C-alpha positions, 0 to 999 in steps of 0.5 A, spaced: 282 904 146 286 901 140 285 895 135 293 894 135 296 888 138 304 887 138 307 882 134 309 877 140 302 877 142 299 876 136 304 870 134 302 868 143 295 868 140 295 864 134 300 859 138 295 858 143 289 858 137 293 852 134 295 848 141 288 848 143 286 845 136 291 840 136 289 839 143 282 838 141 281 834 135 282 826 135 282 826 127 290 824 125 292 822 118 297 816 117 302 815 112 306 808 113 308 808 120 308 816 122 300 820 125 300 826 124 294 831 128 288 834 123 287 840 125 281 841 120 277 836 116 272 838 111 269 835 105 274 836 100 280 836 104 283 837 111 289 842 114 295 839 118 300 844 122 306 846 118 312 845 122 310 837 123 307 835 116 310 834 109 308 835 104 304 829 103 302 826 096 299 819 095 294 814 099 293 816 106 288 813 112 284 818 116 282 816 124 277 819 129 281 815 135 282 808 133 276 808 128 278 807 120 274 813 117 276 814 110 283 812 105 284 818 101 288 820 095 291 826 096 296 832 094 299 837 098 295 844 096 297 850 098 300 853 105 296 858 108 301 862 114 303 856 119 297 850 116 298 846 109 292 845 106 291 838 103 286 836 098 282 830 096 283 827 089 278 821 092 275 819 098 273 813 100 269 811 106 271 806 110 266 801 112 266 795 119 263 790 114 265 788 108 261 790 102 256 785 099 256 783 092 249 782 091 243 785 092 240 783 100 232 783 100 228 787 105 224 781 108 230 776 107 232 772 115 237 775 119 239 768 122 238 761 120 234 756 126 237 749 126 234 743 128 235 743 136 234 736 140 227 734 142 225 735 149 226 730 155 220 733 158 
């Protein structure tokens, strides 16, 4: 048995692997009005398919479907075959609520109880 694959079969396997990665990933990078599917995301950067990804640089947003995950300052790091790697210069996690400008007490009330009308019983 041999371990040799013809170049056509190798290219077909690479294309199938890349298509599966695109299909399974919900992650997207947004640059202005343009969106690009993220093939892989790690703590210091991410990777895009080189065929539809420009050499991005600057401020971008990363989304998981419709959920905003982070705002990042990036640079195009390197090409590796048919994948372009980008590195984070800064990555700030997105929050659903605005940050507080004070320290909240652990036993602070969650809500205020207002005055209610007296019962007519």
